[in-house]
C-alpha positions as MATLAB code, in Angstrom:
seq = 'MATMSVLTIRAHKRYALRMPSKLESEGRKPAPCLLIELSQHGARISNLGQRKFAVGESVALDTSCGRRLDGTIRWAHDGRAGIELGKSLHLPDLAELIDANRRETAVA';
ca = [
       4.545  -39.114    2.211;
       5.754  -36.122    4.227;
       4.298  -32.713    3.594;
       6.382  -29.595    3.676;
       5.122  -26.185    4.680;
       6.579  -22.955    3.461;
       7.397  -20.312    6.042;
       7.695  -16.759    4.813;
       9.836  -14.542    6.969;
       9.111  -10.868    6.535;
      11.650   -8.260    7.510;
       9.115   -5.728    8.794;
       5.806   -5.954   10.610;
       2.846   -5.287    8.331;
      -0.454   -3.787    9.386;
      -3.799   -4.531    7.765;
      -5.741   -1.422    6.751;
      -8.803   -0.539    4.730;
      -8.102    3.033    3.632;
      -9.491    4.532    0.412;
      -6.635    6.100   -1.566;
      -5.578    7.197   -5.043;
      -2.518    5.944   -6.886;
      -0.874    8.542   -9.094;
       1.716    8.129  -11.795;
       3.151   10.921  -13.926;
       1.065   11.714  -16.991;
      -1.831    9.441  -15.972;
      -5.181    9.999  -14.335;
      -5.144    8.989  -10.608;
      -6.427    5.465  -10.005;
      -8.809    4.974   -7.072;
      -7.619    2.099   -4.870;
      -7.693    0.694   -1.374;
      -4.626    0.664    0.890;
      -4.845   -2.772    2.504;
      -1.429   -3.314    4.072;
       1.294   -0.996    5.339;
       4.763   -1.371    6.822;
       7.597    1.062    7.448;
       8.999    0.295    4.002;
       6.076   -0.604    1.778;
       2.383   -0.804    1.032;
      -0.021   -3.184   -0.652;
      -3.048   -1.851   -2.501;
      -6.070   -3.422   -4.127;
      -9.141   -2.403   -6.155;
      -7.120   -1.068   -9.083;
      -9.501   -2.709  -11.542;
      -8.043   -2.914  -15.037;
      -5.396   -0.222  -14.480;
      -1.912   -1.506  -15.282;
       1.258   -0.407  -13.523;
       4.775   -1.505  -14.466;
       7.445   -2.788  -12.103;
       9.838    0.094  -11.421;
       7.233    2.780  -12.162;
       7.375    5.795   -9.825;
       4.055    6.425   -8.082;
       2.491    8.446   -5.282;
      -0.216    7.072   -3.016;
      -2.588    9.753   -1.724;
      -4.460    8.451    1.313;
      -7.892    9.584    2.442;
      -6.329   10.966    5.646;
      -4.195   13.399    3.660;
      -0.836   11.608    3.680;
       1.094   11.240    0.431;
       3.474    8.290    0.157;
       5.944    8.292   -2.741;
       7.346    5.017   -3.965;
       8.021    2.504   -6.713;
       5.893   -0.373   -7.992;
       7.538   -3.662   -6.947;
       4.847   -5.966   -8.368;
       1.383   -5.572   -9.894;
      -1.270   -8.036  -11.075;
      -4.980   -8.850  -10.760;
      -5.941   -5.344   -9.596;
      -3.379   -5.326   -6.775;
       0.108   -3.871   -6.408;
       3.001   -3.702   -3.996;
       4.792   -0.398   -3.476;
       8.250    0.104   -2.021;
       8.237    3.447   -0.248;
      10.859    5.952   -1.383;
      11.329    7.094    2.201;
      10.749    4.743    5.120;
       8.030    5.725    7.574;
       9.155    6.559   11.090;
       7.207    4.610   13.718;
       5.170    7.681   14.849;
       4.132    8.336   11.215;
       3.166    4.695   10.767;
       1.142    4.789   14.000;
      -0.582    7.995   12.827;
      -1.727    6.315    9.589;
      -2.950    3.215   11.437;
      -4.885    5.383   13.928;
      -6.393    7.465   11.104;
      -7.560    4.258    9.436;
      -9.158    3.039   12.670;
     -11.003    6.348   13.092;
     -12.274    6.233    9.494;
     -13.482    2.647    9.713;
     -15.124    3.264   13.112;
     -17.213    6.087   11.594;
     -18.229    4.116    8.487;
];
């Protein structure tokens, strides 16, 4: 019996992070979370606990380095969520966030 593997092709390079953040949605208390993956067009967060977010919900991700990323929930389950950024990050901005994360984790 032949086995078949599934290859996922992603349009944009993603970078692993470990940056404490807060996810905000209008009319709700900010949810502490952890930014764990970032690309020019999106982010993945974890540690949302029991907080529920709906697909299509407008949110803002406030990072511990002071950057605010506005976007829309693309998927959410099991304390994690994917966010499509409302405005794509330019490469220098992306590099700045990655460097800030490295500095924070080096100090911790």
